[in-house]
C-alpha positions in Angstrom: 0.0 -0.1 0.0 1.2 3.5 -0.9 1.5 5.8 2.1 2.4 9.4 2.3 4.8 9.0 5.2 8.2 7.2 5.2 8.2 3.7 6.9 11.3 4.6 8.8 9.6 7.8 10.2 6.5 5.7 11.2 8.8 3.2 12.9 10.7 5.8 15.0 7.5 7.5 16.0 6.0 4.2 17.1 9.2 3.4 19.1 9.2 6.7 20.7 5.6 6.1 21.9 6.2 2.8 23.4 7.1 4.0 26.9 4.2 6.4 26.9 1.8 3.6 25.9 3.1 1.3 28.6 2.7 4.2 31.2 -0.9 4.8 30.3 -1.7 1.2 30.0 -0.4 0.6 33.6 -2.3 3.6 35.0 -5.5 2.8 32.9 -5.5 -1.0 32.5 -8.9 -0.9 30.8 -12.3 -2.4 31.6 -12.4 -5.4 34.1 -12.8 -8.8 32.4 -15.8 -9.5 34.5 -19.3 -9.3 32.9 -20.8 -5.9 33.1 -24.4 -4.8 32.3 -24.8 -3.0 28.9 -27.6 -0.6 28.3 -28.5 1.4 25.2 -31.0 4.2 25.7 -32.2 5.9 22.4 -33.1 9.4 22.7 -31.8 12.9 21.9 -29.6 15.0 24.1 -32.7 17.2 24.4 -34.4 14.6 26.6 -31.2 13.7 28.7 -31.2 15.1 32.3 -28.9 14.7 35.2 -31.3 12.2 36.8 -31.9 10.2 33.6 -29.9 7.2 34.8 -31.7 7.2 38.3 -35.1 7.4 36.7 -34.5 4.6 34.2 -33.1 2.5 37.1 -36.4 3.2 39.1 -38.5 2.2 36.0 -36.4 -1.0 35.6 -37.0 -1.9 39.3 -40.7 -1.2 39.0 -41.0 -3.5 36.0 -39.1 -6.2 37.7 -41.4 -6.0 40.8 -44.5 -6.0 38.6 -43.5 -8.8 36.1 -40.8 -10.8 37.8 -41.2 -10.5 41.4 -38.9 -13.4 42.2 -35.8 -14.9 40.5 -37.8 -18.0 39.8 -40.5 -16.1 37.8 -37.8 -14.3 35.9 -36.0 -17.6 35.0 -39.4 -19.1 33.8 -40.2 -16.0 31.7 -36.8 -16.2 30.1 -37.0 -20.0 29.6 -34.1 -20.9 31.8 -34.0 -24.3 33.5 -33.5 -25.2 37.1 -30.8 -27.6 36.0 -28.2 -24.8 36.4 -30.1 -22.3 38.6 -31.0 -22.7 42.2 -33.7 -20.6 43.8 -35.4 -20.5 47.1 -38.2 -18.4 46.0 
């Protein structure tokens, strides 16, 4: 592939950035490998407020209480089997 920058120049820049990259990577190692919830909320910035996350959390909890009051009900709704889940409720 034809590039506008010389390969030697690119290599020297990459080498000069290695220590910086290592420093940043040690300070900011990235996201933990454990599972994390992922949520996507569609809407424009004009409807976003400082309490948007809290309000959505309240709605989510209300829906869980209304439609899946126990872990067993939620598992049944999602079609999960008791073979790998243990519930007391």
